[in-house]
MARTORMAR-65916 format. One record per residue (C-alpha): residue number from 1; x, z, y. Coordinates in pm, 1 decimal. Layout:
! MARTORMAR-65916
<nr NUM X X Z Z Y Y>
...
END
This chain:
! MARTORMAR-65916
<nr 1 X -0.6 Z 7.6 Y 0.0>
<nr 2 X 270.3 Z 102.1 Y 241.9>
<nr 3 X 464.0 Z -244.0 Y 152.5>
<nr 4 X 116.6 Z -452.9 Y 247.1>
<nr 5 X 95.9 Z -229.8 Y 551.3>
<nr 6 X 443.6 Z -343.6 Y 673.3>
<nr 7 X 388.6 Z -709.7 Y 561.7>
<nr 8 X 86.2 Z -710.0 Y 805.3>
<nr 9 X 232.3 Z -556.3 Y 1065.4>
<nr 10 X 553.7 Z -772.6 Y 1063.9>
<nr 11 X 331.0 Z -1080.3 Y 1032.0>
<nr 12 X 137.8 Z -955.9 Y 1334.8>
<nr 13 X 447.9 Z -890.3 Y 1541.6>
<nr 14 X 595.6 Z -1233.8 Y 1460.0>
<nr 15 X 270.5 Z -1396.5 Y 1565.9>
<nr 16 X 307.5 Z -1210.4 Y 1910.9>
<nr 17 X 650.7 Z -1321.0 Y 1930.2>
<nr 18 X 555.4 Z -1685.1 Y 1885.7>
<nr 19 X 239.9 Z -1655.8 Y 2136.3>
<nr 20 X 473.0 Z -1500.3 Y 2396.3>
<nr 21 X 737.6 Z -1738.8 Y 2378.6>
<nr 22 X 511.0 Z -2041.7 Y 2533.7>
<nr 23 X 310.9 Z -2333.4 Y 2438.7>
<nr 24 X 590.1 Z -2592.0 Y 2466.6>
<nr 25 X 955.4 Z -2574.4 Y 2541.6>
<nr 26 X 1115.2 Z -2854.8 Y 2748.1>
<nr 27 X 818.9 Z -3101.2 Y 2656.7>
<nr 28 X 867.9 Z -3105.5 Y 2298.0>
<nr 29 X 530.9 Z -2982.7 Y 2111.0>
<nr 30 X 527.9 Z -2970.6 Y 1743.3>
<nr 31 X 272.5 Z -3216.9 Y 1568.9>
<nr 32 X 43.7 Z -2908.3 Y 1484.3>
<nr 33 X 55.9 Z -2829.7 Y 1887.4>
<nr 34 X -11.1 Z -3166.1 Y 1980.4>
<nr 35 X -359.3 Z -3153.3 Y 1808.1>
<nr 36 X -404.5 Z -2764.5 Y 1928.3>
<nr 37 X -349.8 Z -2693.6 Y 1551.0>
<nr 38 X -704.7 Z -2859.6 Y 1477.0>
<nr 39 X -563.7 Z -3150.6 Y 1250.3>
<nr 40 X -457.1 Z -2943.1 Y 940.6>
<nr 41 X -109.1 Z -2897.6 Y 838.9>
<nr 42 X 180.6 Z -3100.9 Y 949.5>
<nr 43 X 255.0 Z -3399.3 Y 703.8>
<nr 44 X 604.1 Z -3466.1 Y 575.2>
<nr 45 X 691.8 Z -3762.2 Y 796.7>
<nr 46 X 540.0 Z -3603.3 Y 1100.8>
<nr 47 X 772.4 Z -3310.9 Y 993.8>
<nr 48 X 1037.7 Z -3492.5 Y 954.0>
<nr 49 X 1011.5 Z -3702.6 Y 1280.7>
<nr 50 X 979.5 Z -3395.9 Y 1501.8>
<nr 51 X 1295.5 Z -3237.5 Y 1322.7>
<nr 52 X 1512.1 Z -3570.3 Y 1388.1>
<nr 53 X 1376.1 Z -3562.4 Y 1755.9>
<nr 54 X 1524.1 Z -3216.6 Y 1799.4>
<nr 55 X 1858.2 Z -3302.7 Y 1647.7>
<nr 56 X 1892.9 Z -3630.5 Y 1832.8>
<nr 57 X 1820.4 Z -3387.4 Y 2164.9>
<nr 58 X 2099.2 Z -3131.8 Y 2141.7>
<nr 59 X 2426.3 Z -3089.3 Y 2002.7>
<nr 60 X 2354.2 Z -2765.5 Y 1880.1>
<nr 61 X 2174.4 Z -2868.1 Y 1609.8>
<nr 62 X 2262.2 Z -3078.2 Y 1289.2>
<nr 63 X 2026.6 Z -3208.0 Y 1002.5>
<nr 64 X 2170.7 Z -3216.3 Y 670.9>
<nr 65 X 1994.5 Z -3351.3 Y 343.4>
<nr 66 X 2060.9 Z -3101.1 Y 79.1>
<nr 67 X 1842.9 Z -3244.9 Y -229.8>
<nr 68 X 1563.6 Z -3486.5 Y -291.0>
<nr 69 X 1197.0 Z -3439.1 Y -417.1>
<nr 70 X 1062.4 Z -3591.6 Y -719.4>
<nr 71 X 891.0 Z -3830.9 Y -482.4>
<nr 72 X 1213.6 Z -3942.7 Y -312.7>
<nr 73 X 1171.6 Z -3730.1 Y -9.1>
<nr 74 X 1458.7 Z -3572.1 Y 136.5>
<nr 75 X 1487.9 Z -3152.2 Y 159.2>
<nr 76 X 1700.1 Z -3112.1 Y 469.2>
<nr 77 X 1874.7 Z -2807.2 Y 618.4>
<nr 78 X 1864.6 Z -2753.3 Y 992.4>
<nr 79 X 2142.4 Z -2603.7 Y 1113.4>
<nr 80 X 2103.8 Z -2441.0 Y 1472.3>
<nr 81 X 2447.0 Z -2281.5 Y 1619.9>
<nr 82 X 2566.3 Z -2217.8 Y 1958.6>
<nr 83 X 2876.8 Z -2296.4 Y 1949.2>
<nr 84 X 2801.6 Z -2575.0 Y 1705.8>
<nr 85 X 2876.2 Z -2535.5 Y 1356.4>
<nr 86 X 3020.3 Z -2845.8 Y 1153.5>
<nr 87 X 3151.4 Z -2716.4 Y 849.1>
<nr 88 X 3148.5 Z -2357.8 Y 671.7>
<nr 89 X 3487.1 Z -2289.9 Y 773.1>
<nr 90 X 3341.4 Z -2296.6 Y 1144.3>
<nr 91 X 3195.0 Z -1942.7 Y 1099.5>
<nr 92 X 3546.0 Z -1782.6 Y 950.8>
<nr 93 X 3591.9 Z -1488.3 Y 1201.6>
<nr 94 X 3225.1 Z -1507.7 Y 1361.2>
<nr 95 X 3063.6 Z -1189.6 Y 1393.3>
<nr 96 X 2718.4 Z -1393.1 Y 1427.2>
<nr 97 X 2476.5 Z -1306.2 Y 1124.6>
<nr 98 X 2359.7 Z -1605.4 Y 947.6>
<nr 99 X 1977.3 Z -1639.6 Y 924.7>
<nr 100 X 1839.6 Z -1869.7 Y 668.1>
<nr 101 X 1459.5 Z -1950.1 Y 700.6>
<nr 102 X 1311.5 Z -2140.6 Y 394.9>
<nr 103 X 944.7 Z -2270.7 Y 422.7>
<nr 104 X 659.3 Z -2442.3 Y 268.6>
<nr 105 X 804.0 Z -2326.9 Y -104.1>
<nr 106 X 441.1 Z -2361.2 Y -256.3>
<nr 107 X 256.1 Z -2657.1 Y -105.9>
<nr 108 X -52.9 Z -2456.0 Y 40.7>
<nr 109 X 196.4 Z -2225.1 Y 209.3>
<nr 110 X 196.4 Z -2407.3 Y 579.4>
<nr 111 X 214.1 Z -2132.7 Y 814.0>
<nr 112 X 582.6 Z -2067.6 Y 790.6>
<nr 113 X 646.5 Z -2441.5 Y 803.7>
<nr 114 X 462.4 Z -2465.9 Y 1127.6>
<nr 115 X 592.8 Z -2158.2 Y 1286.6>
<nr 116 X 973.2 Z -2254.7 Y 1205.5>
<nr 117 X 921.8 Z -2583.8 Y 1402.0>
<nr 118 X 842.1 Z -2371.9 Y 1699.9>
<nr 119 X 1114.3 Z -2144.6 Y 1654.5>
<nr 120 X 1375.2 Z -2416.7 Y 1586.8>
<nr 121 X 1243.6 Z -2586.7 Y 1923.6>
<nr 122 X 1251.1 Z -2245.1 Y 2124.0>
<nr 123 X 1557.8 Z -2166.2 Y 2001.6>
<nr 124 X 1694.2 Z -2477.0 Y 2156.8>
<nr 125 X 1485.7 Z -2502.4 Y 2459.3>
<nr 126 X 1281.9 Z -2193.1 Y 2491.9>
<nr 127 X 1297.3 Z -1810.0 Y 2547.7>
<nr 128 X 1478.6 Z -1772.0 Y 2215.9>
<nr 129 X 1775.8 Z -1913.1 Y 2351.6>
<nr 130 X 1883.8 Z -1588.0 Y 2453.4>
<nr 131 X 1868.6 Z -1427.8 Y 2101.0>
<nr 132 X 1999.8 Z -1709.6 Y 1954.5>
<nr 133 X 2363.8 Z -1602.1 Y 2130.0>
<nr 134 X 2397.6 Z -1345.9 Y 1869.5>
<nr 135 X 2264.6 Z -1511.4 Y 1562.2>
<nr 136 X 2347.3 Z -1841.9 Y 1350.3>
<nr 137 X 1992.1 Z -1954.1 Y 1235.6>
<nr 138 X 1943.6 Z -2184.7 Y 966.8>
<nr 139 X 1591.9 Z -2366.5 Y 847.4>
<nr 140 X 1450.5 Z -2553.4 Y 555.9>
<nr 141 X 1128.5 Z -2659.1 Y 721.8>
<nr 142 X 982.9 Z -2742.3 Y 369.3>
<nr 143 X 1090.2 Z -2727.4 Y 2.9>
<nr 144 X 791.2 Z -2738.3 Y -203.9>
<nr 145 X 999.1 Z -2566.9 Y -475.6>
<nr 146 X 780.9 Z -2671.1 Y -800.7>
<nr 147 X 846.4 Z -3013.4 Y -708.5>
<nr 148 X 1241.4 Z -3005.0 Y -645.3>
<nr 149 X 1281.9 Z -2762.8 Y -978.8>
<nr 150 X 1130.5 Z -3011.3 Y -1192.3>
<nr 151 X 1428.8 Z -3202.6 Y -1166.4>
<nr 152 X 1631.1 Z -2945.9 Y -1349.2>
<nr 153 X 1344.8 Z -2913.7 Y -1662.3>
<nr 154 X 1407.5 Z -3135.8 Y -1979.8>
<nr 155 X 1121.5 Z -3268.6 Y -2208.4>
<nr 156 X 1050.8 Z -3122.2 Y -2519.1>
END
């Protein structure tokens, strides 16, 4: 019971943080924000387009393909770092914690994916930029674990 109360409090605080950050930083509304969150979850192509738009707009973000789904869709890791990180050795001697956010592990879990796009945008251009100076966040906007994991299974 105590754990559930903590989860509810954490989710509520996280939502309040997102609302307080502002609607759209630097004119980069997410696909969900463009429709006032009325069009359902962000589809893969729109999500990837937004991630690549952010990547192209800033030297502080890199997008790297880490695997591929059974449908041939890229699963990417978005690396946001100030100063930029181009390889793991760039973090040697850094006192910044690394934050990894993995979203949409199951197809129906879309809230984290939508929030992740807002967080990435606001780390680059919004009020979260101040927080970012003390961390090195990473984000996998969507992964749908079951579809990726099947490539490692064998038929019987």
